[in-house]
C-alpha positions as CSV (number, residue, x, y, z in Angstrom):
1,M,-72.7,-34.5,54.2
2,P,-74.0,-33.7,57.6
3,S,-77.7,-34.7,58.1
4,G,-80.3,-31.9,57.3
5,I,-77.7,-30.0,54.8
6,P,-79.0,-30.2,51.1
7,L,-76.8,-30.6,48.0
8,R,-74.2,-27.7,48.2
9,F,-71.9,-28.1,45.2
10,R,-71.2,-30.4,42.4
11,I,-67.6,-30.7,41.5
12,R,-66.4,-31.9,38.2
13,F,-62.8,-32.8,37.1
14,W,-61.6,-31.5,33.4
15,G,-58.3,-31.8,34.0
16,T,-56.2,-33.8,36.8
17,R,-52.5,-33.9,35.3
18,G,-49.8,-31.6,36.6
19,T,-46.8,-29.8,35.0
20,C,-47.5,-30.5,31.4
21,P,-50.0,-32.3,29.4
22,S,-49.7,-36.1,28.9
23,P,-52.2,-37.5,26.6
24,G,-51.6,-41.1,25.7
25,P,-52.1,-44.6,26.1
26,R,-50.3,-44.5,29.6
27,T,-52.8,-42.0,31.1
28,I,-56.5,-42.9,29.6
29,R,-57.8,-43.8,32.8
30,Y,-57.0,-40.8,34.8
31,G,-56.3,-38.1,31.8
32,G,-53.8,-36.1,30.5
33,N,-55.1,-32.7,30.7
34,T,-53.5,-30.0,33.0
35,P,-55.4,-28.5,36.0
36,C,-59.2,-27.4,35.5
37,V,-62.3,-28.0,37.9
38,E,-65.6,-27.1,37.5
39,V,-67.6,-26.1,40.4
40,R,-71.4,-25.6,40.4
41,A,-73.2,-24.3,43.5
42,A,-77.0,-25.0,44.8
43,D,-77.8,-21.4,43.2
44,D,-76.2,-22.6,39.9
45,S,-73.4,-20.1,40.3
46,L,-70.4,-21.4,38.1
47,L,-66.9,-21.6,39.6
48,I,-64.0,-22.9,37.7
49,L,-60.5,-23.6,39.1
50,D,-57.6,-22.8,37.2
51,A,-57.4,-22.7,33.5
52,G,-55.2,-25.5,32.4
53,T,-56.0,-27.1,29.1
54,G,-58.8,-29.1,30.6
55,I,-60.7,-25.7,30.6
56,R,-61.4,-26.3,26.6
57,A,-63.4,-29.3,27.0
58,L,-65.3,-27.8,29.8
59,G,-65.9,-24.5,27.6
60,A,-67.1,-26.7,24.6
61,Q,-69.8,-28.1,26.9
62,L,-70.8,-25.2,28.4
63,M,-71.3,-23.8,24.9
64,R,-73.3,-26.9,23.9
65,D,-75.5,-26.7,26.7
66,G,-76.4,-23.1,26.1
67,D,-75.4,-22.3,29.4
68,S,-75.1,-18.3,29.9
69,E,-74.4,-18.4,33.7
70,P,-71.3,-15.9,34.2
71,A,-68.4,-17.8,34.7
72,R,-66.0,-17.0,37.3
73,I,-62.3,-18.3,37.2
74,F,-59.9,-18.5,40.2
75,L,-56.5,-19.3,39.4
76,S,-54.0,-20.9,42.1
77,H,-51.2,-19.3,40.5
78,R,-49.8,-18.4,36.8
79,H,-47.6,-21.2,36.0
80,S,-48.3,-22.4,32.6
81,D,-49.8,-25.7,33.4
82,H,-52.6,-23.7,35.2
83,V,-53.1,-21.2,32.2
84,L,-52.4,-22.8,28.9
85,G,-56.3,-23.4,28.2
86,L,-57.5,-19.8,28.9
87,S,-57.0,-18.6,25.1
88,H,-59.0,-22.0,24.2
89,F,-62.1,-21.4,26.6
90,A,-64.8,-20.9,24.0
91,P,-67.3,-18.7,26.0
92,L,-64.6,-16.0,25.9
93,L,-65.9,-15.7,22.0
94,S,-69.4,-15.6,23.2
95,Q,-71.3,-12.0,23.6
96,A,-73.9,-13.8,26.0
97,R,-71.8,-14.8,28.7
98,A,-69.7,-12.8,31.1
99,V,-66.3,-14.4,32.0
100,D,-64.1,-13.0,35.1
101,I,-60.8,-14.0,36.4
102,C,-58.8,-13.5,39.4
103,C,-55.8,-15.0,41.0
104,G,-54.7,-16.3,44.4
105,D,-50.9,-15.8,44.1
106,G,-50.9,-12.4,45.6
107,A,-49.7,-10.0,42.7
108,S,-52.9,-8.5,41.6
109,A,-51.7,-5.4,40.1
110,S,-50.0,-7.4,37.2
111,L,-52.9,-9.9,36.2
112,R,-54.2,-7.8,33.5
113,P,-51.1,-7.6,31.7
114,F,-50.6,-11.0,32.4
115,V,-53.7,-12.2,30.8
116,D,-53.5,-9.8,28.3
117,A,-50.0,-11.4,27.2
118,L,-51.7,-14.9,27.0
119,L,-54.4,-13.7,24.4
120,S,-52.2,-11.7,22.5
121,P,-49.5,-12.2,19.8
122,P,-46.9,-14.0,19.6
123,M,-48.7,-16.5,22.3
124,F,-52.2,-16.3,20.7
125,P,-53.3,-14.7,17.6
126,T,-55.3,-11.1,17.5
127,V,-59.0,-12.1,18.0
128,D,-61.5,-9.3,18.0
129,G,-63.1,-8.5,21.4
130,I,-61.8,-11.8,23.4
131,R,-59.6,-9.5,25.7
132,R,-62.3,-6.9,26.1
133,R,-64.7,-9.7,27.4
134,L,-62.5,-10.9,30.1
135,G,-62.8,-9.4,33.2
136,V,-59.9,-9.5,35.3
137,H,-60.1,-8.5,39.3
138,D,-57.8,-7.7,42.1
139,W,-58.1,-10.1,45.1
140,E,-56.6,-9.0,48.3
141,P,-55.4,-11.8,50.3
142,A,-57.4,-11.3,53.5
143,T,-60.7,-10.7,51.6
144,A,-63.1,-13.3,50.4
145,R,-64.5,-13.6,46.8
146,A,-68.2,-13.6,46.7
147,V,-70.0,-15.6,44.0
148,G,-73.7,-15.7,44.4
149,T,-74.2,-17.6,47.8
150,S,-70.7,-18.8,47.8
151,H,-67.6,-17.5,49.1
152,V,-64.0,-18.2,48.2
153,H,-60.9,-17.8,50.7
154,R,-57.3,-18.2,50.2
155,F,-54.3,-19.2,52.0
156,A,-50.8,-19.0,51.0
157,A,-49.2,-22.4,49.6
158,Q,-46.1,-23.5,49.7
159,H,-44.7,-23.3,46.1
160,P,-42.3,-21.3,44.4
161,G,-43.1,-17.9,42.5
162,E,-46.3,-18.1,45.1
163,A,-49.4,-20.0,44.8
164,A,-52.8,-20.3,47.0
165,V,-54.9,-22.8,48.6
166,L,-58.6,-22.1,47.9
167,R,-61.6,-22.7,50.0
168,I,-65.2,-22.4,49.1
169,D,-67.8,-21.9,51.7
170,D,-71.5,-21.6,51.8
171,A,-74.1,-20.7,54.5
172,H,-73.2,-23.9,56.0
173,G,-69.6,-23.2,56.1
174,P,-66.7,-24.9,54.2
175,A,-67.4,-27.2,51.7
176,L,-64.3,-27.9,49.4
177,A,-60.5,-26.9,49.1
178,Y,-58.2,-27.0,46.5
179,A,-54.7,-27.3,46.9
180,P,-53.2,-28.0,43.5
181,D,-49.4,-27.3,44.2
182,N,-48.6,-27.3,47.6
183,E,-45.6,-28.4,49.4
184,L,-46.4,-29.7,52.7
185,A,-42.9,-30.6,53.8
186,Y,-43.6,-33.1,56.6
187,A,-39.5,-33.5,56.9
188,D,-39.1,-30.0,57.4
189,A,-39.3,-29.4,61.1
190,T,-38.5,-25.8,61.4
191,E,-40.6,-23.4,63.4
192,A,-41.7,-21.5,60.5
193,T,-42.9,-24.2,58.4
194,A,-44.3,-26.1,61.2
195,A,-46.6,-23.1,62.2
196,W,-47.7,-22.5,58.6
197,R,-48.6,-26.2,58.6
198,V,-50.7,-25.6,61.8
199,Q,-52.4,-22.6,60.2
200,L,-53.2,-24.5,57.1
201,T,-54.6,-27.5,58.9
202,S,-56.7,-24.9,60.6
203,F,-58.0,-23.3,57.3
204,L,-59.0,-26.8,56.1
205,R,-61.0,-27.9,59.4
206,D,-63.6,-30.4,58.8
207,V,-63.7,-29.7,55.0
208,P,-65.9,-32.0,53.5
209,V,-63.9,-32.3,50.1
210,L,-59.9,-31.7,49.9
211,I,-58.4,-31.7,46.5
212,H,-54.7,-31.7,46.9
213,D,-51.4,-32.0,45.4
214,A,-50.0,-35.6,45.0
215,T,-47.6,-35.1,42.7
216,Y,-44.8,-37.3,44.1
217,L,-43.9,-40.4,46.2
218,D,-42.4,-40.1,49.4
219,S,-39.2,-42.0,48.2
220,E,-39.2,-38.8,45.6
221,L,-39.5,-36.1,48.1
222,P,-35.8,-36.0,49.1
223,K,-34.9,-35.0,45.3
224,H,-37.7,-32.2,45.1
225,V,-37.2,-30.3,48.1
226,G,-38.3,-26.8,47.3
227,W,-40.2,-27.8,44.1
228,G,-43.7,-27.0,45.7
229,H,-45.3,-30.5,45.7
230,S,-46.2,-33.0,48.1
231,S,-46.7,-37.1,48.2
232,Q,-50.0,-38.5,48.2
233,L,-48.8,-39.7,51.6
234,E,-48.3,-36.2,53.0
235,A,-51.6,-35.4,51.4
236,T,-53.2,-38.2,53.2
237,R,-51.4,-37.2,56.7
238,L,-53.0,-33.6,56.4
239,A,-56.7,-35.0,55.3
240,L,-56.1,-36.7,58.5
241,A,-55.2,-33.8,60.3
242,C,-57.7,-31.4,59.2
243,G,-60.8,-34.0,59.5
244,A,-61.6,-33.8,55.8
245,G,-64.5,-36.1,54.5
246,M,-62.9,-37.0,51.1
247,L,-59.5,-36.8,50.0
248,V,-59.0,-36.3,46.0
249,L,-55.5,-36.9,44.9
250,F,-54.5,-34.5,42.4
251,H,-51.9,-32.9,40.2
252,H,-50.7,-36.3,39.0
253,H,-47.1,-36.4,37.6
254,P,-46.7,-36.4,33.7
255,D,-44.6,-39.7,33.9
256,R,-47.3,-41.2,36.0
257,D,-49.2,-43.9,34.3
258,D,-52.6,-45.1,35.4
259,D,-51.4,-48.1,37.1
260,A,-48.9,-46.0,39.4
261,V,-51.5,-43.5,40.2
262,E,-53.9,-46.7,41.3
263,R,-51.2,-48.1,43.5
264,M,-50.7,-44.4,45.1
265,V,-54.5,-44.6,46.0
266,Q,-54.0,-48.1,47.6
267,E,-51.2,-46.8,49.6
268,S,-53.1,-43.8,50.8
269,R,-56.0,-45.8,51.8
270,A,-54.1,-48.2,53.9
271,M,-52.6,-45.3,55.8
272,V,-56.3,-44.4,56.6
273,T,-57.2,-47.7,57.4
274,A,-54.0,-48.0,60.0
275,A,-55.0,-44.6,61.4
276,G,-58.7,-45.9,61.9
277,S,-60.3,-43.1,59.9
278,A,-63.3,-43.3,57.7
279,L,-61.7,-40.7,55.3
280,R,-62.5,-41.6,51.8
281,V,-59.2,-41.3,49.2
282,L,-59.7,-41.5,45.6
283,A,-57.4,-40.0,42.8
284,A,-59.3,-37.5,40.2
285,W,-59.6,-38.6,36.6
286,E,-61.4,-36.6,33.8
287,G,-65.1,-36.7,33.8
288,L,-65.3,-37.5,37.9
289,T,-68.0,-35.9,39.4
290,I,-68.3,-35.7,43.0
291,T,-71.0,-33.5,45.2
292,A,-70.2,-31.6,48.8
């Protein structure tokens, strides 16, 4: 953190796995719940990134704490691993807390029918008031969403069905970025893809914390072109290019056990060392708390 700037955000990971939940003895260290990240701003505003199965534990903690701060949920997109926890978010049953949601995948007009379907039969039993208590908001692509003193910006990710890279700024500038599903495709040298990467790098310039998709190994990428995900070394390459302060590898493959995730971290750190960079690299685990 630059000298003279106070604590800006506290970031806690409640779900770190991608594609589908994968609890069990092979994923104890890094967790088996799907994406959910709690972001608490200096003014105590609460921002929640994605509503995967990890949001259930977050909701339970908020209820235990008696916290009545409005919860603003930002979906990177609507694939099932990012939304299946929404119906189990306990604050939706509380009269004392406002819960609002918006989505970065570009199809704003259909968001209300989508969340209503998630919270209704046959997906979920009828619960009186649960849909009424969820505020659903449009989000124009070129417009930042304000939450207290924070602003959430979006950039189009490369992912089937649309998705967004989210960046949260405060009065001091960018603080963290969240790219859970994003295909960097460094092997694709076409003009359009290369130009998109340049724009993405600019969008992420000097961000203190970058949370990025690391679903695959480099060796797995040729079989997954167009699937919308990156390797941990691609994520590291991007973090180096944009001058990030910390890279948090995220969206771990459901078949990737804890030891394999550890090896991915070591490979990324070796890449950073070879580049002579001070970039910090770690893999997200459930319960990890960092500050920006």
